[in-house]
C-alpha positions as CSV (number, residue, x, y, z in Angstrom):
1,Q,14.5,-30.2,8.0
2,A,14.8,-26.8,9.1
3,Q,17.4,-25.8,10.9
4,M,16.5,-22.1,11.7
5,V,12.9,-21.0,11.5
6,F,11.9,-17.1,11.2
7,G,8.4,-15.9,11.6
8,G,6.0,-13.4,13.1
9,A,4.9,-14.5,16.4
10,R,1.4,-14.8,15.7
11,H,3.0,-17.2,12.6
12,L,5.4,-19.0,14.8
13,A,2.6,-19.7,17.5
14,L,0.3,-21.4,14.9
15,A,3.6,-23.4,13.7
16,V,4.6,-24.6,17.0
17,E,4.0,-28.1,16.8
18,A,6.1,-28.1,13.3
19,V,9.1,-25.9,14.3
20,K,12.0,-28.4,15.5
21,G,15.0,-26.0,14.5
22,E,15.8,-23.1,16.2
23,A,12.8,-20.5,16.1
24,H,13.6,-16.7,15.7
25,P,11.1,-14.1,16.0
26,W,11.2,-11.3,13.1
27,P,12.3,-8.5,15.1
28,S,11.5,-4.5,14.2
29,P,13.0,-2.8,12.0
30,F,11.8,-5.5,9.6
31,A,15.6,-5.0,8.0
32,E,17.2,-6.8,11.0
33,G,15.0,-9.9,10.2
34,V,16.8,-9.9,6.6
35,A,20.0,-9.4,7.7
36,Q,19.7,-12.2,9.9
37,V,17.9,-14.7,7.4
38,L,21.2,-13.3,5.3
39,A,23.5,-14.0,7.8
40,A,22.3,-17.5,8.0
41,R,23.4,-18.5,4.7
42,G,24.5,-22.3,3.9
43,K,21.8,-23.7,6.4
44,N,18.5,-24.5,5.9
45,V,16.3,-21.7,6.9
46,C,12.4,-21.5,6.6
47,V,11.1,-18.1,6.5
48,L,6.9,-18.3,7.5
49,A,4.9,-15.7,6.0
50,S,1.1,-15.6,5.4
51,G,-0.5,-15.2,2.0
52,D,1.4,-15.0,-1.0
53,P,4.9,-14.0,-0.2
54,F,5.6,-12.0,-3.7
55,L,2.6,-10.1,-3.1
56,H,4.0,-7.1,-0.8
57,G,5.7,-9.6,1.3
58,V,8.8,-10.6,2.6
59,G,9.4,-12.8,-0.6
60,A,10.0,-10.1,-3.1
61,T,12.1,-8.5,-0.5
62,L,14.5,-11.8,-0.1
63,A,14.7,-12.5,-3.7
64,R,16.7,-8.9,-3.9
65,H,18.9,-10.5,-1.9
66,V,18.7,-14.5,-2.7
67,P,18.8,-15.7,-5.9
68,A,15.9,-17.9,-6.9
69,G,17.3,-20.9,-7.2
70,E,18.1,-20.6,-3.4
71,M,14.8,-20.8,-2.3
72,H,12.2,-23.0,-2.5
73,V,8.7,-20.8,-2.0
74,I,5.2,-22.4,-1.1
75,P,2.4,-19.4,-2.1
76,A,-1.0,-19.4,-0.6
77,P,-3.5,-17.6,-1.9
78,S,-3.4,-13.5,-0.9
79,A,-5.5,-11.6,1.1
80,F,-7.0,-9.9,-2.3
81,S,-7.5,-13.2,-3.7
82,L,-9.4,-14.3,-0.3
83,A,-11.0,-10.7,-0.5
84,A,-12.2,-11.1,-4.3
85,A,-13.3,-14.5,-3.6
86,R,-15.8,-13.5,-0.8
87,L,-17.1,-10.6,-2.7
88,G,-17.7,-12.0,-6.3
89,W,-15.1,-9.5,-7.8
90,A,-12.8,-10.2,-10.7
91,L,-9.6,-9.4,-9.6
92,G,-8.0,-7.9,-12.8
93,E,-10.5,-5.4,-13.0
94,V,-10.1,-4.1,-9.1
95,A,-7.6,-1.7,-7.9
96,Q,-5.1,-3.3,-5.5
97,V,-3.2,-0.9,-2.9
98,S,-1.3,-2.2,0.1
99,L,-1.4,0.2,2.6
100,H,0.5,-1.8,5.3
101,G,2.8,0.4,6.9
102,R,2.6,3.3,4.2
103,E,0.4,6.8,4.6
104,I,-2.7,6.0,3.7
105,G,-3.3,8.7,1.2
106,R,-1.6,6.6,-1.2
107,I,-5.2,5.7,-2.1
108,R,-5.9,9.1,-3.1
109,P,-5.4,8.5,-7.4
110,F,-8.0,5.3,-7.0
111,L,-10.4,7.6,-6.0
112,H,-12.6,7.7,-9.0
113,P,-16.9,6.8,-8.9
114,G,-17.8,3.4,-9.7
115,C,-13.9,2.2,-9.5
116,R,-13.3,-1.0,-7.0
117,I,-10.4,-0.9,-4.5
118,L,-9.3,-3.3,-2.1
119,A,-6.9,-2.1,0.0
120,L,-4.4,-4.3,2.4
121,T,-4.6,-1.8,5.8
122,S,-2.0,-1.6,8.8
123,D,-4.4,-2.4,11.9
124,E,-7.3,-2.5,13.6
125,T,-7.0,1.4,13.0
126,G,-6.5,1.5,9.1
127,P,-10.9,0.8,8.1
128,A,-11.7,3.8,10.1
129,A,-8.8,6.0,8.9
130,L,-9.7,5.9,5.3
131,A,-13.5,5.6,6.0
132,A,-12.6,9.5,7.5
133,L,-10.5,10.4,4.5
134,L,-12.8,9.3,1.9
135,T,-15.6,11.2,3.8
136,G,-13.3,14.3,4.2
137,L,-12.6,13.9,0.1
138,G,-16.4,13.9,-0.6
139,F,-16.5,10.4,-1.1
140,G,-18.7,9.5,2.4
141,A,-21.0,7.8,-0.1
142,S,-19.0,4.8,-1.0
143,R,-19.7,1.8,0.0
144,L,-17.1,-0.1,2.7
145,T,-16.5,-4.0,3.0
146,V,-14.5,-4.7,6.3
147,L,-12.8,-8.2,5.5
148,E,-11.3,-9.6,8.8
149,A,-8.9,-12.6,9.4
150,L,-9.6,-14.0,5.8
151,G,-9.2,-17.7,5.7
152,G,-9.0,-18.4,9.6
153,P,-11.5,-19.4,12.1
154,R,-12.2,-15.7,13.0
155,E,-13.3,-14.5,10.0
156,R,-15.8,-11.7,9.5
157,I,-17.3,-9.5,6.9
158,R,-19.1,-6.5,7.5
159,G,-20.3,-3.6,5.5
160,V,-21.3,0.3,5.9
161,R,-21.4,3.0,4.0
162,A,-17.9,5.5,4.5
163,R,-19.5,8.3,6.2
164,D,-21.6,5.8,8.9
165,F,-18.4,4.0,9.8
166,A,-18.9,3.3,13.6
167,L,-17.7,-0.5,13.3
168,P,-16.1,-1.8,16.9
169,D,-13.9,-4.6,17.5
170,I,-12.2,-4.6,13.8
171,D,-9.0,-7.2,13.3
172,P,-5.6,-6.3,13.2
173,L,-5.7,-8.6,10.1
174,N,-8.3,-7.2,7.4
175,V,-8.8,-6.0,4.0
176,L,-10.9,-3.1,3.0
177,A,-12.8,-3.3,0.1
178,I,-14.5,0.1,-1.4
179,E,-16.9,0.6,-3.7
180,V,-16.4,4.4,-4.9
181,E,-19.1,6.9,-4.7
182,G,-19.7,10.4,-4.7
183,T,-19.0,14.1,-5.9
184,G,-15.2,14.3,-4.2
185,A,-12.5,15.9,-6.7
186,V,-10.8,12.9,-9.0
187,L,-7.5,13.1,-9.9
188,T,-7.2,12.8,-13.6
189,R,-5.2,10.7,-15.6
190,A,-3.5,12.8,-17.5
191,S,-1.3,15.7,-16.3
192,G,-2.6,19.1,-15.7
193,L,-4.5,18.7,-12.5
194,D,-6.8,21.4,-11.3
195,D,-4.4,24.2,-9.2
196,A,-7.2,24.0,-6.6
197,L,-5.8,20.5,-5.6
198,F,-2.5,21.6,-4.8
199,E,-2.0,23.7,-1.6
200,H,0.0,27.1,-2.1
201,D,0.6,30.6,-1.5
202,G,-0.2,32.0,-5.4
203,Q,3.2,30.7,-6.5
204,I,2.3,27.7,-8.5
205,T,3.2,26.6,-12.5
206,K,-0.4,27.1,-13.9
207,R,-2.3,24.0,-14.9
208,E,-1.8,24.4,-18.9
209,I,2.2,25.6,-18.5
210,R,2.4,22.4,-15.9
211,A,0.8,19.5,-18.6
212,M,3.0,21.3,-21.0
213,T,5.8,20.7,-18.7
214,L,4.7,17.2,-17.8
215,S,4.7,16.0,-21.6
216,A,7.8,17.1,-22.5
217,L,9.5,15.3,-19.8
218,A,8.0,12.6,-20.7
219,P,8.3,10.0,-17.7
220,R,9.3,6.8,-17.6
221,K,9.4,3.9,-15.3
222,G,12.2,4.3,-12.6
223,E,13.3,8.2,-13.0
224,L,14.3,10.5,-10.7
225,L,13.4,14.0,-11.2
226,W,15.5,17.1,-9.5
227,D,13.0,19.7,-8.9
228,V,15.1,23.3,-8.7
229,G,13.0,25.5,-6.9
230,G,10.1,23.2,-6.4
231,G,7.5,26.0,-5.2
232,S,4.2,24.6,-4.1
233,G,5.6,21.2,-5.5
234,S,3.1,21.0,-7.9
235,I,5.3,19.6,-10.8
236,A,7.2,16.7,-8.7
237,I,3.6,15.5,-7.4
238,E,2.3,15.0,-11.1
239,W,5.5,13.4,-11.8
240,L,5.6,11.2,-9.1
241,L,1.5,10.7,-9.6
242,A,2.2,9.3,-13.1
243,D,4.1,5.8,-11.7
244,P,4.8,4.0,-8.6
245,S,8.1,3.7,-9.7
246,L,9.0,7.1,-10.0
247,A,10.8,9.5,-7.5
248,A,11.4,13.3,-6.9
249,I,13.6,15.5,-5.0
250,A,12.3,19.1,-4.4
251,I,14.7,22.0,-3.8
252,E,13.5,25.1,-2.3
253,S,14.6,27.8,-0.5
254,H,11.9,29.3,0.8
255,P,10.9,27.9,4.5
256,E,7.3,28.0,4.6
257,R,6.9,26.1,1.2
258,A,9.8,23.6,1.9
259,T,7.7,22.6,4.9
260,R,4.2,22.7,2.7
């Protein structure tokens, strides 16, 4: 029997008849909710979450503070799993990207013709924003499938080309499936991207030198790069593209370059 139950307003409403303890809507910012859960340590606490809580979910956050032995986790199929099942896509062959609360430009490295992507968006505006981004980058021919409210009574699936996107009344709970097509510039997997992909005022480490520099730096998971005299930021940007776990701090005295 849970003495305290934490969850989003939607989750608490769905479980209202089952909740016997104190119901606590998850506050904003998110970190405050984590602090409240940790403050209740020693009590029987239940945290409600949808999908797999260890796939871009609250479970992974709580596990940084609470030993696994103190938690009993009951996962459900993730939004990615449900989407792959509806589309008949092999999940292990699909790029899975969470853009929930994140900048949609994070999808850029995955835009390769022939690539399949499942993107978890923040809300009802996400699919249209991604369609506009794809079109602007030269991938307007990409096939998009909006999968809404998966696993619930409001579930709906609709498809459209990115360049023709005009779907109305999109549910805030959605996953966007992308089959990339088009002639846009691709971010290659190797270092030494085309200079034209970067915004700069002429002061940029040229492609060949950048490739040799990144090779010499040999980035490894979790490392931090200090880029003193960042200029266009091309070295730091390619460093960050090498792996999501990498971080970079650039120092640049020129105000316009620093702003860029």
